[in-house]
C-alpha positions as CSV (number, residue, x, y, z in Angstrom):
1,M,76.9,110.8,66.2
2,D,78.1,107.7,68.5
3,I,78.6,105.0,65.6
4,Y,78.2,101.3,67.6
5,T,79.6,98.0,66.6
6,V,77.6,95.2,65.4
7,L,78.9,91.2,65.3
8,L,76.6,88.8,63.4
9,V,77.1,85.3,64.6
10,D,74.9,82.5,62.4
11,D,76.5,79.2,61.0
12,E,74.7,79.9,58.1
13,E,77.5,82.2,56.4
14,E,74.3,83.1,53.4
15,V,72.2,84.5,55.9
16,I,75.1,86.5,57.6
17,Q,75.3,88.3,53.5
18,V,71.9,88.9,53.5
19,I,71.6,90.9,56.6
20,E,74.5,92.5,56.0
21,K,73.1,94.0,52.7
22,K,69.4,94.6,54.1
23,I,70.0,97.3,55.4
24,N,71.9,100.8,55.5
25,W,73.6,100.2,58.7
26,E,76.0,103.4,58.5
27,G,72.7,105.2,57.5
28,L,71.1,103.7,61.0
29,G,74.5,104.8,63.3
30,F,75.9,101.3,63.4
31,S,79.0,99.6,61.5
32,V,79.2,95.5,61.5
33,I,82.8,94.5,62.8
34,G,83.0,91.1,61.7
35,H,81.0,87.8,62.0
36,A,81.2,84.0,63.3
37,N,79.6,80.7,62.4
38,N,79.4,79.3,65.5
39,G,79.3,80.4,69.7
40,V,82.8,79.9,70.7
41,K,84.0,81.8,67.9
42,A,81.7,84.5,69.0
43,L,82.8,84.7,72.4
44,E,86.4,85.1,71.5
45,M,85.4,88.0,69.1
46,V,83.1,89.7,72.1
47,E,86.5,89.0,74.3
48,E,88.7,90.6,71.7
49,Y,86.2,93.8,70.5
50,Q,83.9,94.6,72.6
51,P,81.4,95.2,70.2
52,D,78.1,97.2,71.4
53,V,75.0,94.8,69.6
54,V,75.7,91.4,69.1
55,M,73.3,89.7,66.8
56,T,72.9,85.7,66.9
57,D,71.3,83.0,65.8
58,I,70.1,79.9,68.3
59,K,70.8,76.6,66.7
60,M,74.8,76.7,66.1
61,P,77.9,74.1,66.4
62,Y,80.1,73.9,69.8
63,M,78.1,76.7,71.9
64,N,74.3,77.7,71.0
65,G,73.0,81.4,70.8
66,L,71.6,81.2,74.2
67,E,74.8,80.0,75.9
68,L,76.2,82.5,73.7
69,T,73.6,85.2,75.6
70,A,74.5,83.7,78.8
71,R,78.0,84.3,78.7
72,I,77.7,87.9,77.3
73,R,75.3,88.9,79.8
74,T,77.5,87.5,82.7
75,E,81.0,89.1,81.4
76,F,80.1,91.8,79.1
77,P,76.8,93.3,80.4
78,A,77.1,96.4,78.3
79,T,77.1,94.8,75.2
80,K,73.1,94.2,74.1
81,V,72.1,90.9,72.4
82,L,69.8,90.7,70.1
83,I,68.4,86.8,68.9
84,F,67.1,86.0,65.3
85,T,66.1,82.7,65.0
86,G,63.5,80.1,62.9
87,F,62.7,78.4,66.3
88,D,59.0,80.1,67.2
89,E,58.8,78.2,70.4
90,F,57.3,79.3,73.9
91,E,60.9,77.7,75.8
92,Y,63.3,80.1,73.4
93,A,61.1,83.0,73.9
94,K,61.3,82.2,77.6
95,E,64.7,81.7,78.1
96,A,65.6,84.7,75.8
97,V,63.3,87.1,78.2
98,H,64.9,85.8,81.1
99,L,68.6,86.6,79.7
100,E,67.1,90.0,78.9
101,V,67.7,90.2,75.6
102,E,66.8,93.2,73.4
103,E,64.8,91.4,70.7
104,Y,63.6,88.2,69.5
105,I,63.3,88.1,66.2
106,L,61.9,85.1,64.0
107,K,63.4,84.2,60.7
108,P,62.9,85.3,57.5
109,V,64.1,88.9,58.6
110,N,62.6,91.3,56.2
111,S,64.5,94.8,55.8
112,V,61.8,96.8,57.2
113,E,61.5,94.8,61.0
114,L,65.5,95.2,61.2
115,T,65.6,98.4,60.2
116,N,62.9,99.3,62.8
117,V,64.7,97.0,66.1
118,F,68.4,98.7,65.1
119,T,66.2,102.3,64.8
120,S,64.8,101.5,68.5
121,L,68.1,100.0,69.5
122,K,69.8,103.3,68.5
123,I,68.0,105.5,70.5
124,K,68.2,103.5,73.2
125,L,72.1,103.1,72.9
126,D,72.5,106.8,72.7
127,Q,70.2,107.9,76.1
128,E,72.5,105.3,77.9
129,I,75.5,107.0,76.8
130,S,73.8,110.5,76.9
131,E,73.2,109.5,80.9
132,K,76.9,108.8,81.5
133,R,78.0,112.0,79.7
134,N,75.3,114.1,80.6
135,A,77.1,117.5,82.6
136,E,73.9,118.3,84.5
137,V,73.2,114.5,85.3
138,L,77.2,114.6,86.9
139,K,76.4,117.9,88.3
140,N,73.3,116.4,90.4
141,Y,75.1,113.3,91.4
142,Y,78.3,115.4,93.0
143,L,75.6,117.2,94.9
144,E,74.5,114.0,96.1
145,S,77.9,112.5,97.5
146,L,78.3,110.8,100.5
147,P,77.4,112.8,104.0
148,F,80.8,114.6,105.2
149,L,80.9,113.1,108.7
150,K,80.9,109.4,107.1
151,T,83.9,110.7,104.4
152,N,85.7,112.3,107.2
153,F,86.0,108.6,109.0
154,Y,87.0,107.0,105.9
155,I,90.1,109.3,105.5
156,T,90.8,109.5,109.0
157,L,90.9,105.5,108.8
158,I,93.0,105.4,105.6
159,E,95.4,108.0,107.5
160,G,95.5,105.9,110.5
161,R,94.5,108.3,112.9
162,I,91.6,106.3,114.5
163,R,92.0,104.8,117.9
164,E,91.5,101.3,118.5
165,E,89.1,102.6,121.7
166,E,87.1,104.7,119.0
167,A,86.6,102.9,116.1
168,G,83.4,101.2,117.6
169,K,81.7,104.6,119.0
170,Y,82.2,106.1,115.4
171,L,81.2,103.1,113.4
172,R,78.2,102.9,115.6
173,D,77.5,107.1,115.6
174,Y,77.4,107.1,111.9
175,Q,75.5,103.9,110.9
176,I,78.4,102.1,109.2
177,E,78.8,98.4,108.7
178,F,81.9,96.4,108.2
179,E,81.0,92.6,107.5
180,G,84.7,91.5,106.6
181,P,85.7,89.7,107.6
182,Y,88.8,90.9,105.3
183,Y,89.6,94.5,103.6
184,C,91.4,95.9,100.7
185,C,91.7,99.2,99.5
186,L,91.3,100.3,96.1
187,V,92.5,103.6,94.4
188,V,90.9,104.6,91.3
189,H,93.0,107.1,89.4
190,T,91.0,108.8,86.5
191,S,93.6,110.6,84.1
192,S,92.9,114.1,84.1
193,T,95.9,114.9,81.2
194,Q,94.4,112.4,78.7
195,V,90.7,113.4,78.1
196,A,89.0,114.4,75.3
197,K,88.9,118.1,73.9
198,N,85.0,118.5,74.5
199,M,85.2,117.0,77.7
200,N,85.8,118.5,81.3
201,P,88.0,116.6,83.3
202,V,86.2,117.3,86.4
203,L,83.2,116.0,85.0
204,L,84.8,112.7,83.8
205,A,86.0,111.9,87.1
206,M,82.8,112.4,88.6
207,S,81.3,109.6,85.5
208,V,83.9,107.1,86.3
209,Q,83.1,107.2,90.4
210,K,79.3,106.8,89.6
211,Q,80.2,103.7,87.1
212,A,82.7,102.5,89.6
213,R,80.2,102.3,92.2
214,E,78.0,100.9,90.0
215,Y,80.3,98.1,88.6
216,L,81.8,97.1,92.0
217,G,79.9,98.4,94.8
218,E,77.2,95.5,95.3
219,K,79.2,92.5,95.0
220,W,82.1,93.7,97.1
221,K,80.1,95.5,99.7
222,T,82.4,98.9,99.2
223,K,82.8,102.1,100.9
224,Y,83.7,104.8,98.6
225,F,84.7,108.4,98.9
226,S,87.3,110.9,96.9
227,Y,90.7,111.5,98.4
228,L,93.4,113.6,97.1
229,G,92.1,113.4,93.4
230,N,91.1,109.9,93.3
231,L,88.2,107.8,94.3
232,I,89.1,105.5,97.3
233,M,87.2,102.4,97.8
234,I,87.3,99.8,100.4
235,A,86.4,96.3,99.2
236,Q,85.3,93.6,101.7
237,L,86.4,90.3,101.2
238,G,85.1,86.4,102.1
239,N,88.8,84.9,102.5
240,E,91.9,86.6,101.6
241,N,92.4,84.6,98.2
242,E,89.1,86.7,97.0
243,V,91.5,89.7,96.0
244,S,92.4,88.1,92.8
245,E,88.9,87.8,91.3
246,L,88.6,91.5,92.9
247,T,91.5,92.6,90.7
248,D,90.4,90.8,87.5
249,E,86.6,92.8,88.0
250,C,89.0,96.2,88.4
251,D,90.9,95.1,85.2
252,R,87.4,94.6,83.1
253,F,85.9,98.2,84.8
254,C,89.2,99.8,83.5
255,R,88.9,98.9,80.3
256,Y,84.9,99.5,80.4
257,A,85.6,102.9,81.4
258,R,88.0,103.4,78.5
259,R,85.6,102.2,75.8
260,I,82.2,103.9,77.4
261,I,83.1,106.8,79.1
262,G,86.4,107.7,77.4
263,A,88.1,107.9,80.7
264,V,91.8,106.6,81.3
265,V,91.3,104.8,84.3
266,T,94.1,102.6,86.4
267,I,93.1,100.8,89.7
268,G,95.6,100.5,92.4
269,V,94.7,97.3,94.3
270,G,96.2,97.0,98.1
271,W,97.1,94.3,100.3
272,V,94.7,92.4,102.2
273,C,94.2,93.1,105.9
274,P,91.8,91.5,108.8
275,D,91.0,94.6,110.6
276,I,89.7,98.0,109.1
277,L,92.7,99.8,111.8
278,E,95.3,98.3,109.3
279,L,93.4,100.2,106.8
280,S,96.1,102.9,106.2
281,Q,98.7,100.1,105.5
282,S,96.5,98.8,102.4
283,Y,95.5,102.4,101.2
284,A,99.2,103.1,101.1
285,S,99.9,99.5,99.2
286,A,97.0,100.8,96.7
287,R,98.4,104.3,96.2
288,E,101.9,102.5,95.3
289,A,100.6,100.1,93.2
290,V,98.9,102.9,91.1
291,S,102.3,104.7,90.5
292,Y,103.3,101.7,89.1
293,R,101.4,102.6,86.0
294,A,104.5,103.9,85.1
295,I,105.7,100.8,84.3
296,Y,102.8,98.5,83.4
297,G,100.3,100.9,81.6
298,T,97.1,102.6,82.0
299,S,93.7,101.6,81.9
300,R,94.2,98.7,84.0
301,A,94.2,97.2,87.8
302,I,97.6,96.9,89.5
303,N,97.8,94.3,92.4
304,I,100.4,95.2,95.0
305,R,100.8,91.7,95.7
306,E,101.6,90.6,92.0
307,I,103.8,93.4,90.7
308,A,106.1,93.3,93.9
309,P,105.9,90.0,95.9
310,Q,109.3,90.6,96.9
311,E,109.8,94.2,96.5
312,T,107.3,95.0,99.2
313,G,108.5,92.1,101.2
314,G,106.4,94.0,104.2
315,F,104.9,97.2,105.5
316,E,107.9,99.8,105.4
317,A,107.9,101.7,108.8
318,V,109.5,105.0,107.0
319,S,108.4,107.9,108.8
320,D,111.0,110.1,106.7
321,A,109.5,111.5,104.3
322,E,112.8,112.1,101.9
323,I,114.0,108.3,102.2
324,S,110.4,107.3,101.4
325,S,110.3,109.3,98.5
326,L,113.6,108.2,97.3
327,F,113.2,104.3,97.8
328,R,109.7,105.1,95.5
329,T,112.2,106.9,92.9
330,I,114.6,103.9,93.2
331,R,111.6,101.0,92.3
332,L,110.1,103.8,89.6
333,D,112.0,106.5,88.1
334,S,115.4,107.0,85.8
335,R,119.0,107.5,86.9
336,E,118.7,110.7,86.9
337,D,115.7,111.2,89.0
338,I,117.8,108.7,91.6
339,I,120.4,111.1,91.7
340,E,118.7,114.1,92.3
341,E,116.5,112.5,95.2
342,A,119.6,111.0,96.8
343,N,121.7,114.3,96.8
344,K,118.2,115.8,98.4
345,Y,118.5,113.2,101.2
346,M,122.1,114.1,101.7
347,N,121.6,117.9,101.7
348,H,119.0,117.5,104.2
349,I,120.8,114.9,106.5
350,F,124.5,115.6,106.5
351,L,125.3,119.0,105.1
352,P,123.4,120.9,108.1
353,T,126.4,121.5,110.5
354,K,126.3,118.6,113.5
355,S,128.5,117.4,115.9
356,L,130.3,114.1,115.5
357,Q,127.9,111.9,117.5
358,H,125.0,113.4,115.6
359,H,126.9,112.1,112.2
360,R,127.3,108.8,113.9
361,I,123.6,108.3,114.1
362,A,122.6,109.8,111.1
363,V,125.4,107.0,109.1
364,M,123.5,104.4,111.4
365,E,120.3,105.3,110.7
366,L,120.9,105.5,106.8
367,V,122.9,102.0,107.0
368,S,119.9,100.6,108.4
369,L,117.5,101.7,106.4
370,L,119.3,100.7,103.4
371,Y,119.5,97.1,105.1
372,R,116.4,97.2,105.6
373,F,115.1,98.0,102.0
374,A,117.7,95.6,100.4
375,A,116.5,92.6,102.7
376,N,112.7,93.3,101.9
377,N,113.5,93.7,98.3
378,D,116.2,90.7,98.4
379,I,118.6,92.6,96.8
380,Q,122.3,91.6,97.1
381,T,125.0,94.3,96.3
382,E,128.5,94.6,96.9
383,A,128.0,97.4,99.1
384,F,125.9,94.7,101.4
385,A,128.0,92.1,101.0
386,G,130.1,91.9,104.1
387,D,129.9,92.7,107.7
388,M,127.5,95.3,108.8
389,G,129.9,96.5,111.6
390,E,132.9,96.9,109.3
391,L,130.4,99.2,106.5
392,Y,129.6,101.5,109.1
393,G,132.9,101.9,110.8
394,R,134.2,103.1,106.9
395,L,131.3,105.1,106.1
396,I,131.9,106.7,109.4
397,E,135.2,108.0,108.7
398,M,134.3,109.1,105.1
399,A,134.6,112.5,103.7
400,P,131.5,114.1,102.7
401,D,131.7,114.0,99.1
402,A,132.7,110.2,99.2
403,L,129.8,109.2,101.6
404,R,127.5,110.9,99.3
405,K,129.4,109.4,96.1
406,W,129.2,106.0,97.9
407,F,125.6,106.3,98.3
408,V,124.4,107.8,95.2
409,E,126.1,104.6,93.6
410,T,124.6,102.5,96.5
411,C,120.8,103.4,95.1
412,L,121.9,103.1,91.8
413,A,122.8,99.4,92.3
414,F,119.6,99.0,94.0
415,Q,117.9,100.0,90.9
416,E,119.7,97.5,88.4
417,S,119.3,94.6,91.2
418,L,115.3,95.4,91.4
419,I,115.4,95.9,87.6
420,T,117.1,92.2,87.1
421,T,115.1,90.5,89.8
422,R,111.8,91.8,88.4
423,N,113.0,90.4,84.7
424,K,113.8,87.1,86.2
425,S,110.2,86.9,88.0
426,T,108.4,87.5,85.5
427,K,110.3,85.0,83.0
428,S,110.1,82.4,86.0
429,F,106.4,83.1,86.3
430,V,105.9,82.5,82.4
431,L,108.2,79.2,82.5
432,R,105.8,78.0,85.4
433,A,102.8,78.1,83.2
434,Q,104.1,76.5,80.2
435,E,105.5,74.0,81.9
436,Y,102.2,73.6,83.5
437,V,100.4,73.5,79.7
438,R,103.1,70.8,79.2
439,D,102.0,68.6,81.9
440,N,98.0,69.0,81.6
441,F,97.7,70.1,78.2
442,A,95.3,66.3,78.1
443,D,93.1,67.9,80.6
444,A,90.0,69.4,78.8
445,G,89.3,71.4,81.9
446,L,92.7,73.4,81.6
447,S,91.7,77.0,81.0
448,L,93.4,80.4,82.2
449,D,91.2,80.6,85.0
450,S,92.6,77.0,86.3
451,V,96.1,78.2,85.3
452,C,95.9,81.4,87.1
453,E,94.6,79.3,90.3
454,V,97.8,77.3,90.5
455,L,99.9,80.3,90.1
456,G,97.9,82.8,92.7
457,V,97.2,85.6,90.3
458,S,94.7,87.3,89.0
459,N,93.9,86.9,84.8
460,S,94.4,90.2,83.9
461,Y,98.1,90.5,85.1
462,F,99.0,86.9,83.6
463,S,97.5,87.6,80.9
464,T,99.5,90.8,80.5
465,I,102.9,89.8,81.6
466,F,102.6,85.9,79.6
467,K,101.8,88.2,76.6
468,K,104.2,90.8,77.3
469,E,107.3,87.8,77.5
470,T,105.6,85.7,74.6
471,G,104.1,87.9,72.0
472,N,101.0,85.8,72.4
473,S,97.7,85.3,74.3
474,F,97.8,82.2,77.0
475,I,94.6,80.7,75.6
476,S,96.8,80.8,71.6
477,Y,99.8,79.5,73.6
478,L,97.5,76.5,75.0
479,T,95.6,76.0,71.6
480,D,99.0,75.9,69.4
481,Y,100.7,73.8,72.1
482,R,97.5,71.0,72.0
483,M,97.8,71.4,68.2
484,D,100.9,70.2,67.5
485,Q,100.5,67.5,70.0
486,A,97.5,66.5,67.8
487,A,99.7,66.9,64.8
488,R,102.5,65.0,66.1
489,R,100.3,61.9,67.1
490,L,98.7,61.9,63.5
491,L,101.9,61.1,61.8
492,E,103.3,59.1,64.7
493,T,100.2,56.9,65.5
494,N,97.1,55.3,64.0
495,E,94.9,56.4,66.2
496,K,91.4,57.5,65.5
497,S,90.9,61.7,65.3
498,Y,88.2,61.4,68.2
499,I,91.1,59.4,70.3
500,I,93.3,61.8,69.4
501,A,91.2,64.7,70.4
502,K,90.7,63.6,73.6
503,E,94.2,62.8,74.4
504,V,94.8,66.9,73.6
505,G,92.2,68.3,75.6
506,Y,89.4,68.2,73.5
507,T,85.7,66.5,74.2
508,D,84.1,67.4,71.4
509,P,85.6,65.9,68.3
510,N,84.0,68.4,66.1
511,Y,85.4,71.5,67.6
512,F,88.6,69.6,67.5
513,S,88.5,69.3,64.1
514,Y,87.0,72.7,63.4
515,V,90.3,74.3,65.4
516,F,92.9,71.8,63.6
517,K,91.6,73.1,60.3
518,R,92.0,76.7,61.5
519,K,95.3,76.2,62.3
520,F,96.6,73.9,59.3
521,G,94.3,74.8,57.4
522,V,93.1,71.1,56.5
523,S,91.0,68.6,58.4
524,P,93.4,65.6,60.6
525,S,92.3,63.0,58.3
526,K,93.7,64.9,55.2
527,Y,96.6,66.1,57.3
528,R,97.5,62.4,57.6
529,T,96.9,61.7,54.4
530,E,98.6,64.2,52.9
531,H,101.6,63.8,54.9
532,E,101.7,60.1,54.4
533,K,102.0,60.8,50.5
534,S,104.9,62.9,50.9
535,E,107.0,60.4,52.9
536,K,106.3,57.9,50.1
């Protein structure tokens, strides 16, 4: 039996205690994970714990229950909301209906009524989960997949095998509309190894595909199909900058799939392009982004533009399969894998008997490929520090073993340079964010969204990198910084608390006092008084 989580929200702690004791939560299939005494704190807990049900009062400080409900409906649509209140007014009830709350319960709440509400809600939640997991539903959905001709067209498109003069005819014949004006390929990868014992991996993948279509399909007008074991989605954007918002929504879907369906999903977000005939390049970069889950982790969206802004300075026009595989290994794998891949390439290119002319051409091509990779990835190594002509002349005179040794060492040097560049990039990224906070902490509108907009990245990527580098979330860092500035002003000036609140970015003095007390354990006025006494 599934146990569903409940968050209780009311500014009267006695009310929450009574509700917790009134019904047998475990017997009904629920577990109370915590409670909040205002809407702002409740929203923070919803984001952290993503409860199945939120039961909230209406009248609360900082953010009332209806405002909280509206935010939950927008940002966490899978969460059910119950409103319990002492307001028996038509306008409140009307707004609750508009927000699609599950129940509008009037205080005082009796145990029988509350038990009946959660009994009905448990049945509804069970039915929704059952629909997502039911094998027969998934099998029927599999039979109702896209027609063969459309799927074949999409596959041909991302493989780059559609000629410009053919595209219009295919779109008309298959009744496909691409409105654009920009397009972006998504690769939705569902792990086939991280699967619950009682779940069929194939059916689980089908469930993820169905949910991804519902979650991302309408807003981004996606075209979708299965290819090489993944779900491929072609999203349509109004402008290039919308890719950050798309990445955030993909990231939320990955976490949703893990929590609701039990699937480990990673989404690769490719380059944005203005022409559907360039979707082959967008697909290739999205597939490469998915492979970076070995570095950045699973159950998240990975945007190729964000993870490797320098490493992928353009689309590498490399037709040789071996060198493409080697370059991917340099970016992602271990030293041992690089040595193996480098030797494999040398065995294929240089060991077969060739004329001297063929050998010189092969060396020239090798130097060209390495130089292009180094330039695209801003790599500076000793091997490419001098004149290219001199390097080429030296290499063609090398014995096979010496050339092999030089090639392997160069590949390993490339990896070290990439690691150093990536580390510097993420640290610089975090320092820019911290500097922006120092310069703008007084702005009440400063938020995660505004910082990400300035930096030009998605919320999900920024949050991951910031926490990895600092050990703290951005919102916590911003709050701590503002509180430290407020504490300094309290001790160094005679300004009133409400003025200091405004100076550090808080328009509501009461909420400022609430946050200050949560950090320092005392109110601003008492903090000032205690330190003045200690100085005397």
